[in-house]
N, C-alpha and C positions, 0 to 999 in steps of 0.2 A: 504494500500500500504506500503510494507516494502522495504527500501533501503538497498540492500545487502552490499553496500559500508560502511555501518555504523556498521558492526560487528566488535567489538573491543576486542582484547585479549592482556592482559598484563601479562608478565611472569617474576617473580623474579626481579622486578624493584628496583634499588638502586640509590640513589642520595646522594653523600657525598661531602660536601664542605670543603675546606681547603687543607693543604698540609701534606703529610706524613713525611716530614722532615722540621724541623724548622731552626732557626738561628744557625750557627756554627755546622751544621750537626746533631743536636739533634732531637728527635722525635717531629713532628709537631702536631697540633691539628686538628682533622677531625670531622666535625659535621655529624652525621648519620641522615640526614633529612628524608630520605626514605630508609628503610632497608629490602628489600626482599618482595615486595608487588606483589601479583598475583590476577587477577580476569578476568572474561569475562563479556562483556555487549552485549547480543544478539541484532541484528539489530532491530530497532523500539522500544526498551525498554529504561528505565531510571534506572541507578544505582546511588544511593546517597552515598556520603562519608562524614561521620560526625566525630567529635572529637573536643577536646579542641584546643585553639590556640597553635601552635607549634607541633601539632600531625603529621604534614607532609602532610595533605590533599591538600593544595594549591600547594605545591611543586610537588606532584604527578600529579596534573593537568598540571602544567607548563612543566613537563618532557614529558608527553604524547604529548603535543603540540610542543615539541622540542624547547621550549623557555629557558630551562636550560639543561645543559649537563648531560647525563646519565652516571653514573659510571659503571653500569652493568644492564643487563636485555634486554628484547625483547618486542617491542610494534608492534602489527600487526593490521592493519585496512583493513578489507576485505581480499584480497589476498596479500596485500603489507606490507612488514616489514618496517614500517616508521622509526624505530629506526636505520636502516642501511643507511638511505638516507642522502646525503649531497649536498650542493651547488645547482645547477640548478635542480637536480632531486627532492630535498626536496621542493624547491620553486614551482615546477610544481604540486606536490601532495598536497600542502597546500589548494588548492581549495576544497579538500575533507574533511578537518577538520578545524573548526573555533572555536573561543572562545568568550564568553560573560563575561565581567569583572564586578567587584563589583560596581565600581563608574562609572556610565554612562556618567558623565561629563568629568572626566580626561582621559577617553579612547577615546574621540572624539576631533578632531582638532578644537579649538575654532575659527580659522580664515577661515575655509572652510564652505560653505553653505551645508545644509543637503543633498541635492541631489548629490553634488560632493563627499561627504563622503561615501554615499552608492555606488556610481558609481566607486569609486577608485579601489576596488578589480577587477572589470570587466576590468578596464583599465590595471592594473598591470598584469593580467592573459591573456590579449589580447583576451577577450571573446566578440564576436559579433562586428557588425559595430557600428558607433556612433548612428545611429537611433535605432538600436536594444538595445543598452545600455540605451538610454533614455526611451524606452518603458519598459524595464526591471525594471528600477528604479521606474517608476510610478506604475507598478504592485506591486512591493515590498512595497511601501508606503501604498497602499490599503490593502495589505495582512496583515500587522502588525497593522492596525487600525489608520494610519495617512492619512491626506488628501494630494493628489498629489501637490496642490499648496504650501504646506509647505516645498517643496524642496528648496525654495528660502531663507528660514530662517537660522539663525545661531544657534548653539547648546544652547547658553544662552537664546534664545527665546522660548525654550521648557521647559515643566515641567520635574521633575525627571522621572516620568513614561513614558513620551513621549520620553525622551532621551534614556531610556532603549529599547523602541520599535525601535528607530532609530538604536541602537546597534544590535538588532535582524535583522533588514532589511539589514544592512551591512554584517552580518554573513551569511545570506541566499543568498546573491547575487551570489555566485559561485555554488549554489545548493550542499552543502556539505551533507555527510551522517552522520557525527558526529559533535555535538556541545558540547563543554566543557563549563559548566556554573560555574564560581567561585563566589559564594555568589551573585547571580544576583539580589536578591530582598532585601538584608539586608539594603540597604541605602534608602529604600522606606517605606512610612507609610503602615499600615496594609491593608487599602482599595485598594491602588495601587498595593500592593503585590499580592492580589487576582486577579486583572486584568491581571498582567503579567504572573502569573502562569496559568491562563485560556488560555492566548494567547499561551503559550508554549505547552499546551495540544492540542489546536486546530492545531497548526503547525505540531505537531508530528503525529496527525491523518491524516492530509492532505498530508504530505510529507514523512512519514515513518522515521522520524528523530530518531537518537540515541542520548540520553543525558547522559553525565557524570555530575552529579549535586553535587557541593561542598557546604556544608553549616554547620553552627554550630546550626541552628535552627531546632530542632527535629519536631516541629509542622509543619513547611513547608515541611520537608522531608517526613513526614508521608502522606502528601496529593499528592505528585507529583512523588514519586519513586516506582518502582516495586520491587526493591531489595535494601538493605542498607548494607554498609560495615562500621564498626566502627574502627577508627584508634586511636592508642595510641603510642606515641613516635616512629613514623616511621614505625609501623607495623599494619596490620589488626588483630584485636583480636576477632572479631565476624562478620559474614556475613550471612544474611538470607533474605527471602522475607519479605515484609513490615508487613504483619499480624503476622508472627511468631516472628519477632524481637520485636514488640511493645506489643504483648500479652504474650510472654514467653521469655523474654531476659535471656540468660544463663551466660554470662560473668559478673563478679562483676563490671567491669568498665561500661558496658552498663547499668546495673541496676542502678548504681550511676548517670549516665547521665540522665536517665529517671526520677529518683527521684528528680533531680534538676530542672526539668521543672516546672515553677510556675503554680500551680493549687489551687483550694479551698479545695477539698477533693479527692486528687488523680487525675487521668486523665481518659479520655474515649478512648477506642479502639473499633472501630466498634459498637458504641452505648452502650458498656458495661464498667462499671467503673473498672479501674485497680488501686487498692490501692497500695500505696508506700510500699516497703519492708523496714522494720526497719533495721538500722545499715548500710545502703548503702550510707552513706554520705562520699564523698571524702575528705580526710584530707591531708595536706601537699602539696608539689609541685612535679612535675614530676622530675625524675632523669635527669642529664645532657645528652643531645644527643651527647656530645663529648666523654663521657665514660659511655655508657649504661651498666646496670647490666648484669651479666652472665645468670641469671635465667629469670623468668617472669618480664617484665619491669614494671608491675603494682604492683608487690609484696610488695614494700615498702609502698604503700598506701592502700593495700587491707586488710579489716578487717578479712578476712578468710584465709590469707596466711599461709602456712605450710613450713617446712624446705625445702622440695623439690622445692617449688616455688622460693625460693631464690637461689637455686643451679643449677637447670636445666631449660632451656627454653622449654615451652610446645609446642607440635606440633599443627599446625593449621589443625584440623581434622573434618571430618563429624560426627555429633552426631545424625543427623536425615536427612531426605530427604531435600536437599537444604539448610541445616542449618549447618554452620561450626563455630568452636570456638577454641581458643587457651587458654586452661585452664586445669591444672591438676585435678581440683576438680569437673569438670562437668562430 
């Protein structure tokens, strides 16, 4: 079952923080957090966005959720341009897209009982009668692997994994088509991570959910995503299906990220060993997002950069079926 409401399209998304004019009328400082990001997530599939801290992946997620202001761009969910919505129209459409946060404890009200937390979206959206809301909450608890009697507990009485299940129950209450997951398992130990990822997969199969999955953990992304976009300093530098990206990365930054994954003798991709490529270690720090370079934003840290890399920004282009990269040298 595919939920057509979950078809997400993002076009030339930009999020800039700061002011163009500073004190006494001088030029202000503008942080180019997200700087021209475009991608599609077909309904019922999962797109992963990966990158270092500060790459802009979480800001991209918040912009799609309309939790930060868009500087430019268009976000469409199904047939609705959600980037154009404001006020009551936006509040009404929020039932169609929900978010799971990194810390399952800080995102839940510690003073409310679990059942009331899950019921809150139904109340705010005025969905169903009181009896129907109670039945829906009991159904959601069972669906995410919690017991209905746990509705009377407070968040601190749940384990980390159970709190994340509670977060999923709350997100699912309004039957959304899209769920944006911002590092949803990074605060959990490995065994619990696997349980939550399996839950996500089961819910996607049952409800046709579309996921936008933000993570720095390439091992997790490899197991849950159909397609992966790699971000660097506010831009996508490579995007491909999971198999292509892990078996044949093309951008130097992607190769460096994969080389940095801790392994004993390289890594395995679909049962085959992929040896690390020599010379793909990232050196130095990213440029400032306040004043990004004119050429390729990775050129200053790239061991293969040429003069054109420092002078001209590479186009984000198709190099193979479903595989896009922004690099002059590919």
